[in-house]
C-alpha atoms as an extended CHARMM CRD file, in Angstrom:
* protein
*
       171  EXT
         1         1  MET       CA             23.7240000000        6.8080000000      -73.9150000000  PROA      1               0.0000000000
         2         2  THR       CA             24.8600000000        9.8020000000      -72.0320000000  PROA      2               0.0000000000
         3         3  GLN       CA             26.2700000000        9.6940000000      -68.5660000000  PROA      3               0.0000000000
         4         4  SER       CA             23.0700000000       11.0660000000      -67.0150000000  PROA      4               0.0000000000
         5         5  GLY       CA             21.0370000000        8.5070000000      -68.9400000000  PROA      5               0.0000000000
         6         6  GLU       CA             23.1990000000        5.7040000000      -67.5510000000  PROA      6               0.0000000000
         7         7  GLY       CA             22.7670000000        7.0950000000      -64.0400000000  PROA      7               0.0000000000
         8         8  ASN       CA             18.9890000000        7.1790000000      -64.4000000000  PROA      8               0.0000000000
         9         9  MET       CA             18.9960000000        3.6450000000      -65.7940000000  PROA      9               0.0000000000
        10        10  SER       CA             21.0970000000        2.3030000000      -62.9030000000  PROA      10              0.0000000000
        11        11  ARG       CA             18.8290000000        4.0200000000      -60.3640000000  PROA      11              0.0000000000
        12        12  MET       CA             15.7660000000        2.4830000000      -62.0100000000  PROA      12              0.0000000000
        13        13  LEU       CA             17.3940000000       -0.9650000000      -61.9890000000  PROA      13              0.0000000000
        14        14  GLY       CA             18.2980000000       -0.5060000000      -58.3170000000  PROA      14              0.0000000000
        15        15  ARG       CA             14.7230000000        0.4100000000      -57.4630000000  PROA      15              0.0000000000
        16        16  LEU       CA             13.3900000000       -2.5150000000      -59.4800000000  PROA      16              0.0000000000
        17        17  ALA       CA             15.7570000000       -4.8790000000      -57.6800000000  PROA      17              0.0000000000
        18        18  ALA       CA             14.5880000000       -3.5230000000      -54.3010000000  PROA      18              0.0000000000
        19        19  VAL       CA             10.9230000000       -3.9830000000      -55.2300000000  PROA      19              0.0000000000
        20        20  VAL       CA             11.5960000000       -7.5260000000      -56.4360000000  PROA      20              0.0000000000
        21        21  CYS       CA             13.4610000000       -8.3650000000      -53.1820000000  PROA      21              0.0000000000
        22        22  VAL       CA             10.6380000000       -7.0270000000      -51.0300000000  PROA      22              0.0000000000
        23        23  GLY       CA              8.0940000000       -8.9340000000      -53.0960000000  PROA      23              0.0000000000
        24        24  LEU       CA             10.0320000000      -12.1760000000      -52.8170000000  PROA      24              0.0000000000
        25        25  CYS       CA             10.4380000000      -11.7270000000      -49.0590000000  PROA      25              0.0000000000
        26        26  LEU       CA              6.7160000000      -11.1530000000      -48.5850000000  PROA      26              0.0000000000
        27        27  ALA       CA              5.8910000000      -14.1120000000      -50.7880000000  PROA      27              0.0000000000
        28        28  GLY       CA              8.3140000000      -16.2560000000      -48.7930000000  PROA      28              0.0000000000
        29        29  VAL       CA              6.7310000000      -15.2380000000      -45.4980000000  PROA      29              0.0000000000
        30        30  GLY       CA              3.2570000000      -16.0050000000      -46.8240000000  PROA      30              0.0000000000
        31        31  LEU       CA              4.4210000000      -19.3810000000      -48.1700000000  PROA      31              0.0000000000
        32        32  ALA       CA              6.1280000000      -20.2040000000      -44.8670000000  PROA      32              0.0000000000
        33        33  GLU       CA              2.9640000000      -19.3600000000      -42.9330000000  PROA      33              0.0000000000
        34        34  GLU       CA              0.8440000000      -21.5730000000      -45.1790000000  PROA      34              0.0000000000
        35        35  THR       CA              3.1900000000      -24.5590000000      -45.0430000000  PROA      35              0.0000000000
        36        36  GLY       CA              4.2940000000      -24.0990000000      -41.4330000000  PROA      36              0.0000000000
        37        37  THR       CA              7.9950000000      -23.9560000000      -42.3910000000  PROA      37              0.0000000000
        38        38  ALA       CA              8.7460000000      -20.5390000000      -40.9160000000  PROA      38              0.0000000000
        39        39  ALA       CA             11.7510000000      -20.2800000000      -38.6360000000  PROA      39              0.0000000000
        40        40  SER       CA             10.5320000000      -20.8180000000      -35.1000000000  PROA      40              0.0000000000
        41        41  PRO       CA             12.0910000000      -21.2820000000      -31.6620000000  PROA      41              0.0000000000
        42        42  PRO       CA             13.3030000000      -24.7800000000      -30.7720000000  PROA      42              0.0000000000
        43        43  GLY       CA             10.5690000000      -27.0960000000      -29.5310000000  PROA      43              0.0000000000
        44        44  THR       CA              7.7440000000      -25.4270000000      -31.4210000000  PROA      44              0.0000000000
        45        45  GLU       CA              8.0700000000      -27.5980000000      -34.5260000000  PROA      45              0.0000000000
        46        46  GLU       CA              6.2410000000      -30.4200000000      -32.7390000000  PROA      46              0.0000000000
        47        47  ALA       CA              3.4270000000      -28.0680000000      -31.7280000000  PROA      47              0.0000000000
        48        48  ALA       CA              3.1160000000      -26.8460000000      -35.3170000000  PROA      48              0.0000000000
        49        49  ARG       CA              2.9200000000      -30.4230000000      -36.5980000000  PROA      49              0.0000000000
        50        50  GLU       CA              0.2660000000      -31.3450000000      -34.0190000000  PROA      50              0.0000000000
        51        51  ARG       CA             -1.8910000000      -28.3230000000      -34.9140000000  PROA      51              0.0000000000
        52        52  PRO       CA             -4.6480000000      -29.2230000000      -37.3380000000  PROA      52              0.0000000000
        53        53  PRO       CA             -4.7110000000      -27.0130000000      -40.4440000000  PROA      53              0.0000000000
        54        54  ALA       CA             -7.3690000000      -24.3330000000      -40.5640000000  PROA      54              0.0000000000
        55        55  SER       CA            -10.1060000000      -25.4000000000      -42.8890000000  PROA      55              0.0000000000
        56        56  ALA       CA            -12.1370000000      -23.0200000000      -44.9700000000  PROA      56              0.0000000000
        57        57  SER       CA            -15.2870000000      -25.0510000000      -44.3120000000  PROA      57              0.0000000000
        58        58  SER       CA            -15.0830000000      -24.5370000000      -40.5220000000  PROA      58              0.0000000000
        59        59  GLY       CA            -15.3580000000      -20.8030000000      -41.0390000000  PROA      59              0.0000000000
        60        60  GLY       CA            -12.1290000000      -19.6830000000      -39.3850000000  PROA      60              0.0000000000
        61        61  TYR       CA             -8.9980000000      -20.3850000000      -37.4600000000  PROA      61              0.0000000000
        62        62  SER       CA             -8.8830000000      -22.4450000000      -34.2610000000  PROA      62              0.0000000000
        63        63  TYR       CA             -6.2120000000      -21.7130000000      -31.6550000000  PROA      63              0.0000000000
        64        64  ASN       CA             -4.1110000000      -24.6120000000      -30.3580000000  PROA      64              0.0000000000
        65        65  PRO       CA             -1.9570000000      -23.2920000000      -27.5100000000  PROA      65              0.0000000000
        66        66  GLY       CA              0.5830000000      -26.1280000000      -27.6390000000  PROA      66              0.0000000000
        67        67  GLY       CA              1.5000000000      -25.6830000000      -23.9570000000  PROA      67              0.0000000000
        68        68  ARG       CA              1.3910000000      -21.8780000000      -24.0350000000  PROA      68              0.0000000000
        69        69  ARG       CA             -1.2660000000      -19.7050000000      -22.4570000000  PROA      69              0.0000000000
        70        70  ASP       CA             -4.0680000000      -18.3320000000      -24.6030000000  PROA      70              0.0000000000
        71        71  PRO       CA             -3.3170000000      -14.6390000000      -25.2130000000  PROA      71              0.0000000000
        72        72  PHE       CA             -7.0200000000      -13.8650000000      -25.5070000000  PROA      72              0.0000000000
        73        73  VAL       CA             -7.9090000000      -15.0560000000      -21.9790000000  PROA      73              0.0000000000
        74        74  SER       CA             -7.6200000000      -12.4670000000      -19.2110000000  PROA      74              0.0000000000
        75        75  LEU       CA             -4.7930000000      -12.9400000000      -16.7270000000  PROA      75              0.0000000000
        76        76  LEU       CA             -7.1290000000      -11.7650000000      -13.9670000000  PROA      76              0.0000000000
        77        77  LEU       CA             -9.6320000000      -14.5420000000      -14.6010000000  PROA      77              0.0000000000
        78        78  GLY       CA            -10.1430000000      -16.6430000000      -11.4950000000  PROA      78              0.0000000000
        79        79  ARG       CA             -8.4990000000      -14.1720000000       -9.1060000000  PROA      79              0.0000000000
        80        80  SER       CA            -10.4050000000      -12.4210000000       -6.3900000000  PROA      80              0.0000000000
        81        81  PRO       CA            -10.3620000000       -8.6190000000       -6.6710000000  PROA      81              0.0000000000
        82        82  LYS       CA            -10.1580000000       -8.2270000000       -2.8960000000  PROA      82              0.0000000000
        83        83  GLY       CA             -7.0170000000       -6.8870000000       -1.2720000000  PROA      83              0.0000000000
        84        84  PRO       CA             -5.5680000000       -8.0420000000        2.0160000000  PROA      84              0.0000000000
        85        85  VAL       CA             -8.0520000000       -8.8750000000        4.7770000000  PROA      85              0.0000000000
        86        86  ARG       CA             -8.2440000000       -6.1840000000        7.4390000000  PROA      86              0.0000000000
        87        87  ARG       CA             -8.3620000000       -6.9880000000       11.1130000000  PROA      87              0.0000000000
        88        88  GLN       CA            -11.4140000000       -6.3600000000       13.2590000000  PROA      88              0.0000000000
        89        89  GLY       CA            -11.7350000000       -3.5090000000       15.7150000000  PROA      89              0.0000000000
        90        90  LEU       CA             -9.2860000000       -0.6700000000       16.2450000000  PROA      90              0.0000000000
        91        91  LEU       CA             -6.3680000000       -2.6600000000       14.7910000000  PROA      91              0.0000000000
        92        92  GLY       CA             -8.1720000000       -2.6500000000       11.4460000000  PROA      92              0.0000000000
        93        93  GLN       CA             -8.5250000000        1.1470000000       11.3210000000  PROA      93              0.0000000000
        94        94  LEU       CA             -6.0660000000        3.5080000000        9.6610000000  PROA      94              0.0000000000
        95        95  ILE       CA             -5.1990000000        6.7760000000       11.3950000000  PROA      95              0.0000000000
        96        96  SER       CA             -6.6880000000        8.7140000000        8.4890000000  PROA      96              0.0000000000
        97        97  GLU       CA             -9.9820000000        6.8350000000        8.8950000000  PROA      97              0.0000000000
        98        98  VAL       CA            -10.6320000000        7.6280000000       12.5700000000  PROA      98              0.0000000000
        99        99  ASP       CA            -12.2860000000       10.8220000000       13.7970000000  PROA      99              0.0000000000
       100       100  LEU       CA            -11.7800000000       12.2680000000       17.2620000000  PROA      100             0.0000000000
       101       101  VAL       CA            -15.1740000000       12.5190000000       18.9860000000  PROA      101             0.0000000000
       102       102  GLY       CA            -14.2910000000       13.4160000000       22.5550000000  PROA      102             0.0000000000
       103       103  ILE       CA            -11.7040000000       13.4570000000       25.3360000000  PROA      103             0.0000000000
       104       104  ALA       CA            -12.3200000000       12.5680000000       28.9800000000  PROA      104             0.0000000000
       105       105  LYS       CA            -10.1080000000       12.5630000000       32.0790000000  PROA      105             0.0000000000
       106       106  ASP       CA            -10.2390000000       10.0800000000       34.9230000000  PROA      106             0.0000000000
       107       107  ALA       CA             -7.8780000000        9.0310000000       37.7370000000  PROA      107             0.0000000000
       108       108  GLN       CA             -5.5760000000        7.2220000000       35.2590000000  PROA      108             0.0000000000
       109       109  GLY       CA             -5.2660000000       10.1910000000       32.8820000000  PROA      109             0.0000000000
       110       110  TYR       CA             -6.8050000000       11.2120000000       29.5910000000  PROA      110             0.0000000000
       111       111  MET       CA             -8.9100000000        8.9010000000       27.4630000000  PROA      111             0.0000000000
       112       112  ALA       CA            -10.0530000000        9.6400000000       23.8910000000  PROA      112             0.0000000000
       113       113  MET       CA            -13.1920000000        8.5810000000       22.0690000000  PROA      113             0.0000000000
       114       114  VAL       CA            -12.5910000000        7.9360000000       18.3730000000  PROA      114             0.0000000000
       115       115  ARG       CA            -15.0470000000        6.8070000000       15.6960000000  PROA      115             0.0000000000
       116       116  GLY       CA            -13.7040000000        4.4350000000       13.0550000000  PROA      116             0.0000000000
       117       117  SER       CA            -14.7320000000        3.9050000000        9.4570000000  PROA      117             0.0000000000
       118       118  ASP       CA            -16.9090000000        1.0100000000       10.6640000000  PROA      118             0.0000000000
       119       119  GLN       CA            -19.0310000000        3.6280000000       12.5260000000  PROA      119             0.0000000000
       120       120  LYS       CA            -18.0890000000        2.1590000000       15.9150000000  PROA      120             0.0000000000
       121       121  THR       CA            -16.7980000000        4.2800000000       18.8010000000  PROA      121             0.0000000000
       122       122  TYR       CA            -13.6200000000        3.1810000000       20.5600000000  PROA      122             0.0000000000
       123       123  PHE       CA            -12.3200000000        4.3910000000       23.9350000000  PROA      123             0.0000000000
       124       124  VAL       CA             -8.5280000000        4.5700000000       23.7260000000  PROA      124             0.0000000000
       125       125  ARG       CA             -5.5780000000        5.5310000000       25.8760000000  PROA      125             0.0000000000
       126       126  VAL       CA             -1.9330000000        6.3270000000       25.1510000000  PROA      126             0.0000000000
       127       127  GLY       CA             -0.2810000000        3.3050000000       23.5430000000  PROA      127             0.0000000000
       128       128  ALA       CA             -3.3930000000        2.0130000000       21.7620000000  PROA      128             0.0000000000
       129       129  GLU       CA             -2.4360000000        0.5800000000       18.3740000000  PROA      129             0.0000000000
       130       130  LEU       CA             -4.0910000000        1.1150000000       15.0130000000  PROA      130             0.0000000000
       131       131  ALA       CA             -3.3970000000       -0.5440000000       11.6680000000  PROA      131             0.0000000000
       132       132  ASP       CA             -0.6850000000        1.9290000000       10.6650000000  PROA      132             0.0000000000
       133       133  GLY       CA              0.4740000000        3.4280000000       13.9620000000  PROA      133             0.0000000000
       134       134  LYS       CA             -0.3690000000        4.1580000000       17.5830000000  PROA      134             0.0000000000
       135       135  ILE       CA             -1.4640000000        6.8990000000       19.9740000000  PROA      135             0.0000000000
       136       136  ILE       CA              1.5100000000        8.5920000000       21.6440000000  PROA      136             0.0000000000
       137       137  ASP       CA             -0.1970000000       11.4240000000       23.5330000000  PROA      137             0.0000000000
       138       138  ILE       CA             -3.6590000000       12.5620000000       24.5990000000  PROA      138             0.0000000000
       139       139  GLN       CA             -4.0680000000       16.1280000000       25.8140000000  PROA      139             0.0000000000
       140       140  GLN       CA             -7.0620000000       18.1920000000       26.8770000000  PROA      140             0.0000000000
       141       141  ASN       CA             -7.9770000000       19.2450000000       23.3160000000  PROA      141             0.0000000000
       142       142  LYS       CA             -5.9980000000       17.0020000000       20.9270000000  PROA      142             0.0000000000
       143       143  VAL       CA             -4.6870000000       13.5000000000       20.2830000000  PROA      143             0.0000000000
       144       144  ILE       CA             -1.2760000000       12.8480000000       18.7320000000  PROA      144             0.0000000000
       145       145  PHE       CA             -0.8950000000        9.7360000000       16.5780000000  PROA      145             0.0000000000
       146       146  ARG       CA              2.4280000000        8.3070000000       15.3510000000  PROA      146             0.0000000000
       147       147  GLU       CA              2.0440000000        6.8510000000       11.8610000000  PROA      147             0.0000000000
       148       148  GLU       CA              4.6600000000        4.3200000000       10.7550000000  PROA      148             0.0000000000
       149       149  ILE       CA              6.1250000000        5.1560000000        7.3410000000  PROA      149             0.0000000000
       150       150  LYS       CA              7.3150000000        2.3350000000        5.1250000000  PROA      150             0.0000000000
       151       151  ASP       CA              9.4360000000        4.5780000000        2.8750000000  PROA      151             0.0000000000
       152       152  PRO       CA             13.1080000000        3.4770000000        2.8910000000  PROA      152             0.0000000000
       153       153  PHE       CA             14.2290000000        6.9470000000        1.7490000000  PROA      153             0.0000000000
       154       154  SER       CA             12.5070000000        8.7820000000        4.6100000000  PROA      154             0.0000000000
       155       155  LEU       CA             14.7670000000       10.2570000000        7.2730000000  PROA      155             0.0000000000
       156       156  LYS       CA             12.3620000000        9.2300000000       10.0420000000  PROA      156             0.0000000000
       157       157  PRO       CA             10.4200000000        5.9490000000        9.9860000000  PROA      157             0.0000000000
       158       158  TYR       CA              7.3670000000        7.7220000000       11.4060000000  PROA      158             0.0000000000
       159       159  ARG       CA              5.2030000000       10.8470000000       11.1250000000  PROA      159             0.0000000000
       160       160  ASP       CA              3.2770000000       12.4900000000       13.9580000000  PROA      160             0.0000000000
       161       161  ILE       CA             -0.3410000000       13.4010000000       13.1780000000  PROA      161             0.0000000000
       162       162  VAL       CA             -2.2790000000       15.7570000000       15.4370000000  PROA      162             0.0000000000
       163       163  LYS       CA             -6.0710000000       15.5060000000       15.4890000000  PROA      163             0.0000000000
       164       164  PRO       CA             -7.6270000000       18.4040000000       17.4140000000  PROA      164             0.0000000000
       165       165  LEU       CA            -10.9230000000       18.1660000000       19.2380000000  PROA      165             0.0000000000
       166       166  THR       CA            -13.3770000000       20.5560000000       17.6390000000  PROA      166             0.0000000000
       167       167  PRO       CA            -15.8120000000       22.0540000000       20.1660000000  PROA      167             0.0000000000
       168       168  GLY       CA            -19.4540000000       21.1860000000       19.5600000000  PROA      168             0.0000000000
       169       169  GLY       CA            -18.6870000000       18.8260000000       16.6820000000  PROA      169             0.0000000000
       170       170  GLU       CA            -17.7870000000       21.7160000000       14.3340000000  PROA      170             0.0000000000
       171       171  GLU       CA            -15.3330000000       20.9120000000       11.5620000000  PROA      171             0.0000000000
């Protein structure tokens, strides 16, 4: 044979050897799955021995968890979808949820009327607390809220929000 013929022959033998190796590996994996002799983590041999073999007459495979959770059962099963319970009244309202309805002045100073997301009207003064902040100032035509920020990278732990009073209920 010529040198190129020997090179082709060795390449063909190499390819044949690779195909045979892959075939033997796949056959070994299939045999290990059938007999239950596949390499498995420690402690799972007992679970594999306790598992009844799948029978063709039963029509399919039955899952025996062997102390593990069933991967086909939802992790959310049995949990309530509700979030944290909110408090009643003004302490349960977020600053973004309240609307300024009116401002009045009496002998003690300004008082604001705000409507919450629960459609109730609350009469509040400076210092009144909400779920995420408090009122720091009430003026003739606006209310200033201080919202607490829970961001550790923020320079200030708060943000001031101004809600102006719109005349005649116009937005």
